N, C-alpha and C positions, 0 to 999 in steps of 0.2 A: 521464626518466620516459617509457616507451613509450606510442605511442597507444592508446587503447581500440578493442578489435575485438569487434563483436558476435558472439555465439554462434549464427550463422545457421543452421548445420547443425541445431544442436539444437532451434532455435524451429520451424524448417521439419518436422521429425521429429515434434515435438509437436503441431503442428497437422493434418498429413497422415495420420500413422500412429497416433499414439496416441489422439487424441480425434476424428479423421474430420471435421475441420471442413468440408470440402467438402459431405459429407453433411448435418451439421448447417445449413449455409446454404442448401443446396438445398430443405431442407424447409422454410424459413421464407419465405413469401411476400414478405416485407419486405426479405429480404437475397439472395433468389434470383438477382434481376437486378442486384445491386449489386456483388457480390463472388463471386469464384471463387479458386482455387488460385493461379493465374497473378496476378491482381490482388494477392493477400496477398503473393506472394514479391516482387513489384515494390515495394510499399510496405515491406516489410521491407529490402529490398536499399536503397532511399533513405533510410531511417531510419537505417541503419547509416553511410551516408555522413555524413548531417547530424550525427549523435552523433559521429562520430569527427572530423571535418574542421571542424565549425562550432562545436559546444558543449564539447566536450572541452577544447580550447584555451584557454576563458576559465576552466576549473575552479582551476587553482591561482593564476593572478594575481588573480583575483575574491576567493578566500580572504586572499590577502595583503593585498589593498587594503581590502576589506570595503566595507559600505554607510555612507554618511556622512549626516549632518543637518545642514543649512546653510540660515540663514534661514528656517526653517519648511518647507525642502524636503527630500525623500527623494532622494538621490543613489545609483544603482546603479554596481558597479565599471566601470572603463573596458571598453568592449567590449560589455556586456550590450545595451544598446540596439540596437545595429548586429546583433547575433546575433538579438536578439528580433525585430526588424523582417524578417528572412529567415526565420525560424522561423514566425511569423505569416503572411507572404505564401505559404508552402509549404501553408498549410491545416492546419498540425499541431495548433493549438488545438482546432479542430473536426472532428478526425478521425472522431469516434464521435457528432458532434452531429447535430441533426434536419435533414434536407435542405430541409424546409419552409423553414426559416430561414438557410440557407446553409452547414450542416454537410454532412459528406462521407457520413455515415450508416454508417460502416465498424462491423462486430461488435466487441464488447468483448473476445472472445478473441483478436483481433488487437490491439486497442488496449492489453491489458496488455503486450505484447510491445514496443511503440514505447515505451510509458511506462518500461519496466524500460532499454532502451537509452539513453533521456535521462538518468535516474537513475544510472545507470553512469557517463555521461559527465559530469555535473555536477548533484548534488543539489540545491544552492543555485538555480541558474538555473532548474530544470525545476519547482520548487515553483509560480512564477508562473503558468505555463500550466496546471497541474493545478488550482489554485484556480479559475482562470476556468472550465474546463471543469464543475467542480464547481457553480459557481453557476448555470450556463447549465442544467445538469440540472436544478437545483431550480426555477428558473422555468419551464422547460418543462414540468414535471410538477404544479407548484401554482399558478404565475401566471395572471393573466386573459389573454385573447387579445390585448388591448391592450398589456399588459406584454412579452408575447412578441415581438409584433411591433416593439415600439419596443426592446427591449435585445438580443434573441437575435442578431440578424444581425452587430451590432458586436462581441459577446461571441464568438461563433464565429470571426469574422474576426481576432480578435485586437488590433482598433483599440481596445477598451476591455477592461479586466481586472475580474476579479471577486474579492471577498474575503468571508469568513466571520467576522462579528463576534458573538461568543457571551459570552465569560465575563467577569468584572470582577473587581477585586482581591478583594473580601469574598466572592466566589462561588465561585470556583475550580470544580470539577465538579459542586457542587451548584447548577444554574441557577435553582431556586426563589428562590436569594438575590439575584438581578440587581435593580437599580435603574434601569436604562433605562427612561424614560417616553415614551409614544406618545400625542399629544392630538390627538382627532378634528378635523378642519376641515370647513367646510360644503361644500367641492368636492370631499369624498371622500377627501382626501390625510390624511396625519398629521404632525404636528410632533414629531420625535424628539430626546430630549434625554437626554445621560448619557456615560459614558465606558466604553470596551472596552479590555482588555489582551491581549498575546500575540496579536496579530493579523497572521498571516503575509501579506505582500503588501498590508498595510493602505493603503500609499501607495508611489509609486515614480515615476521618470520614463520607464518604458518605454511607456506608453499615455497617451493624451489625457485619459482618465477612468476611475475605478475604481467600480464598482457593488457597494456595500456590501449584504449579505443580514444585517440587525440584528435580533436579540431584544430586544424591549422589552414593557412593560406596559401594557396601556390602564389609564384612570382606574378605581379603585374595583374592582380586580379582582386576584385573585393568579396569574390564567393567564398564559401568556406567548404573545405573538404575533411572527410574523415579518414583517419589513418591507424593501422594497427603497428602499434610500438612495444614490442617485449623489453622488460627489464634487462633480461640476459638474451643474447642471441640464439636461435634456434637453426640447426643446420639442416641441409635436405633431407637428413634421415631422422629428423627430430630430435635430435642430441643438443644439448645445452653447450654453448661456445663462451665467447667473451661476453664482458660487460658491455653494453650497448649506450652509453652516455646518458642514462637514465638515473637521476640522483634525487634524493629528499633535501630540500632546503631546510624544513623545518617541520613540526607536528603543531597543530593548533591545540589551544588550552581550552577547553569547553565547558559549557554549563552542565552537560550530560553526555551520556554514551563514552564514559572515560575508557571503555576497553575497545573501543573502535577507533581505529587510526585514522586521523584526518590530516592530511599532507600537503604541503606545498610541493609540488614537483616540477623539477628542472631537466630540460631536455636540451643536450648539447651535442649537435649533429648525431641524434639518434637514428638508428636505421629504421625505417618505417614501409607501411605497404598500403596502397590506396584501397579503401572499401568502398564498393560501389562506383558511382562516376563521380569525375570532378567537379567541384562546386556543387555538388549535391550532398554534401556531408550531414546536413541538419535533418534531411529525409531519412538517411540511414541511421543517425544517431537517434531520431525519436522512436525508432523501433526498441531501442534499449530504453530511453525514459520514459515511454509510455509502460514499459514493463515495470520499471521502477516506481512509477507513480501508484500503479496499482499495488506495490510491494509495500511502498511506505503508508499507504491508506491503511494495509493489513497490518502494518507495525501500530498503528493507532488503536485496531480494533484487537489485536494482541494485548496490547497495553489496558484496554477496556476491561477484557476478560480477567487478567490477572488482578487488576484493581479490585474489581468487583469480588473476586474470591478472598481477598484479603480483608477488604472491608466487612462481607458478610460475615466472616470467621470472627472477626474481633468483635463486630456488633452482638454475636450471639454469646460471647463470653465476657464481654466487659459489664460490670455490674454498677449501675449508677442511677439515681433516681428511681421513680415507682411509676408504674403503668397511670394512664389518665383515667381518673374514676377511682383510684386507690389501688392497694395491692397488700395482701396478707405478707410478701415478703419485704424485709427490710430495704432491699433494693433489687430492681429487675435489671434484665440485660436491656441494653440501650436499644435492642431491636424493638422493643415495645413501643418507642416513642414514634410519632407520627412523623417528625421532621427527618429523622434517621431511616425511615421506612421509604419516605420520598426519594431521599438521595439513592438509596439502594435499588429501589424500583427503577428509578430514571436510568442509572447506569447499565443496570440490566436489560431493560427496553431498547437503549440504544446499542448496546452490545449484540443482542441476539438478531434485531433487525439488519444492524451492519454486518453480520455473519451472512444473512440472506442475500444482502447487496452483493457482498464479496463471491458468493457462490453463484449468483445470478450472472455476475460480469464474467467469471471463468467460465459459465456454460456459454456465454455469447463469443467469448474467445475461441473456444473449442469448435464451435459452428463456423466462426469467421475461418478458422484454419482448416476444417477438414470438410466442410460441407460443399455443396455445390449449387450453381443457379442463384434463384432468389432468396433461398434460405441463407446461403453465404453472405450475399450482397447485404441483406437485412441486420443479419448479425454484426457484419462490420459497421454498419452505421451504428446500431446499438454500443458497440465498443467504443466507437467515437464519442458518444454522448455520454456513457457512464463513467469513464476512465477519469475525467477531471473531477466528477463528483465524488467517485469512490475514494481519491487521493484527497480531496479537499474535506469533504464530509466526514468522512472515516476519522481522519486525524484531527479535526476539530472536536469532535466527539470523544475522540480518545484521551485528549487533554482534559477537556470537561470531566469525563471519568475519573482520572486520576486526581484532579482536584477535590472532586466531590468525596472520593474515597479517603483523600487526606483529611478531609472535613469530619468524616465519620470517626477517624482516629482521634480527633480533637487535638490536644497538645502533644499527643505521641505521635502524631503524623507529622510533626515539624522536626522531630529529631530522627538522627540517622539509623537508630537501632532496629526500628519497625520494617524499615526498606520502602515505606509508601513514598517518601519523598524522592527516591531515586526514580520512581515511575513517572513522577511529575517533571524532573529534570530531563530523564531519557525521551520522553515523548514530546516535549516541547519543539525540539527541532523539526518534527513530522510535519508541523505547519510552514515551514520555511524552505527544507531543501527541496529537490527536485521540481522547481518552481513554486514559489510561495502560492498559498491558498487563495490570494487575491488575483493572482495570474491563472490559476485554475478555473476560476469563477469567470473571468473575462473570456477564456477560451470557451468555456461552456455556454455562455449567453452570446458570445460575439461570433464565435466560429461555427460552434455544434448546435446552437438552437436557432439564432437568427440569420447564420450563414447559409443555410438552405431554407429560409423564410418558414421555418418551424415544421418542415416535413418530417423529419425524423423525430421530434418530440410529439407531434401529432399522432403519427403512426405508433409510437410506444404508450401513449395515453390510450388510445383506441383499443390497443391490446389488453392493457390493465382494467379498461371499462368492461371488455367482453369477459375477463375472468372474474371480475366482480359479479357480473351477473349470473355466473355459473355457480358462485359459492352457496351451497345449499345449507352450510351450518353455522352462518353468522346472520345476524339479523338485518333486516332491511334498513333500521336506523343508522346502523354504523356504515351499511354500505353507501348510504346517501351521503355520510359525512365525508367521506373520500371522492364519492363521485363529483359533488359540488365545488370541491376544492380543485380536481383537475380541472374543471371548466373554468374556474376563477384563474388558474395557472396559466391556460391556454390564452384567457383574455388578457392577461397581464403581458405574455410573450408577444401577442398582436400589438399590444400598445408600443412595446419596445421596438418591434419590427417596423412598424409604420413610422417611427421618429427617429430612426437611427441614423438617417442621413442629415436631415435638417438640425438634429441636435447631436453634434459628433462626441460631447461627453457623456451622453446618456448610458451607453451600454458600462462604461467603465464606473460610472457612479453607482449603478442599480446590480451590479453583478454579482456580489457577494450575496445580497439578499435575496436575489432570484436563486442562486443555486442553493441557499439555506432552505428556501420554501420547497423548493423540487425534493431536496433531501428529506425533510420532515414529512412530507406527503408520501413519497415512496416508501419511507418506514412505515407509516400508516397502512399503506396498501400491503407490505410485507407481513404486517402483524395480522390483518384479517385473512390473509392467504394461509398463515401458520396456523391460526386458531382453527380456521376450515379443516385444514389437513391432520390436524391433531385430534380432531373430535371423536375418532374412534381408535385412539391409540392404546394400546394393549396395556400400557401404564396408566391407570386414572389419574394419579398426581401429576403425570406430565401433562396431560391433556387440561386439567384444572388450572395449572400455572400458566399454560400458553393463552387461555380464554381470560384469566384474571390479568395478566399482563397486558394484553390487547385492550382490555377494559381502561387499565390506568392508562395507556399510550394515547388512547382516542380522547379520553377525558381531560389529560394533563398536560400532554406533549404536542398532540397535532394542532391546537390552536396557534402554536408559533407559526404556522404556515400562514394565518391571517395577518399576523403582525409583520411578517417579511413581505408579504405580497402590498401590504399598506405601504411599506418603504418603497417598494418598486414604483408603485402607482403615482408616490409623490413626486417622480422623476428626479432631474438633476439640478434644479434652480438653486435650491437652498445650500448645494453641495458646492456648487461653483461660484456663487455670488461673490463670495469675500475675495477681495484683493489680495494679491501675492504679497505686499508688503504689509499686510495687515496678520500675516502668521507669525 
C-alpha cells in the first residue's frame, strides 16, 4: 500500500486564492499577528510529514490488532502510544486552542486541513485528539475560570485526553431519557452516578488522565446538566490524586475503527463539576457536539482523499482489457476504461468540492469567533446552516468514495491485503455517530432553513449568486446551471415552509433529499469558483484539471440536484400513507 500524500497544492490554493485566507486573518485582530500564509504553509508542510511518516504507518497494523480490554484496562494497538506522544509533543492537539491556556491559536480554516490529513492517514488514531480538542473547546466556552485554568493546559498539551459522555442504552438520540444522576455536595461539587454507552475514547492508555464531559440530571428535575468528571481526581495544584469512581464496563466490538476505543463507561459517585448553568447542559454540550460534527464530516473527507489516492494509483498500474477502439498493447491500465474514469472523477469531484466546503465552514467559524457586529452575526448564522451539511454530506460522500474506490480494485478490493476495505469499514460509522445523518438533515431543514423562514438560506444563496456574477473565467452557460438550481432550491424551501404546520411529517420525510440537493448544488458552485480562481494558476496542468473536473461535475453530478428536489416536491403523502401494521 502506497504512503499517504497530502494534497498540499490544492490546500494552499483554497486558502490563498479561493477564500483569501490572508485577508481574512489580517482583518481579525486576534489572528493578524498569529498567522500569515507563510506560517500556514509551514504548518501544512509539517502536518503532511507527520501524517505520512508518523500516523499512516500505524493505520493498517492498528486495524489488524485492534483495541484490547484486559484487567479492566483499555490497551490501544502497538505503536499508538509512541505516535501519540510525538503528536502531542508537536502541539497538534492544541493547534486551534486558546493561547492563554497553552493552545497555538491557529484559525479553524487552517485546522480543518490539518484534521483532514490526519483522518486520511488513520481514522481511528485521529479520533483521540479530536475528542480532546472538542472537550477543551466546550470547557473554554462554558466552564468557570477555575476549571479552565485547572484543565485546559493539560488538554491542549495532550497530557490529558477528553471524552464526550452523552447517551445511554434506553436513550439513544433522545437524551431526555438519560438516567445518570448528579447529587449536589456542600463543597459545590456533585456526585455523578450512571452508565454511558458508545463513548469514543472513553478510556485508553495514551494519556495519564481522561476528562469526561457527562450529561446528567439533578434531583427532582427533568432538565439536563453538563459536568466535568475526571477519571483521576485533580487537586488544587493540578496534581493527580485518587481514582474517581470512573470505570470501563466493556469495550464495543465494531465493524471498523478497530484502533479507536469505544467504551461503556460507569460512574459510581464520581466527583464532578458543573459546566455552565444547571439544566442547560445540552446548550453547553452542543458546543462540543457541533465541533465533532464538523470533525466527523472531515473524517469522511479524509477517507475520500485516501480512497482516491489508492484507487488512482491502482488504476494506473493494473493491466486488464484494452482501450475502447483497440490498442497496440496486449493489455492496458484499467485507467483507460470509461467506467473506471467515471468512478475516479466522481470521487475526486466530491473530494475537492468537499474540501472547499470544509475550508469555507472553517472561515465562517473564524469570523463567528473573532469578528464583530454584522460580520460576526452573519458568520454565526452560516455556521449553523452549514454544520449539519458538512457532517452529513461529507460523510455520505466519504462512504460513496470508499465504495467506488473498492469497486475500482475489483476482487482485490474485497480482501484485506490491499487496505481499501478498511476504509469502507472505518468510514461507515461517520454517517451514524454524532447524530445520524437523518438527524442532521432534519436539523438543516427544520431548524436552520425553515426555522427562520429561509432568511439565512436566502442570504447565503444571494451571496453565492453575487459571486457567480463576478466570475470572469467561467461560461455564462455554466453559471446559469447553478443560478437556476439555486432558484429551484429556494422554491422548494418555500413550499416546505408554507406547509410545515399543516403537514407535521413533511420536514422529516423530505429532509434528507433537501440536504442532498443543497449539498450537490453548493458543490457545483464551489467547482465554478475553483475553476474561476485557477484560470491563471502558475501550473497549467493544475488549471486544466480544475476546469475539466468542473465540466465533469456539472455534466454528470449536478443533475442530482434535480432528482432530490423532485423528491422534496413530491411531499410526504406516499411516505406516510402506509399503516404501521403493514411494515
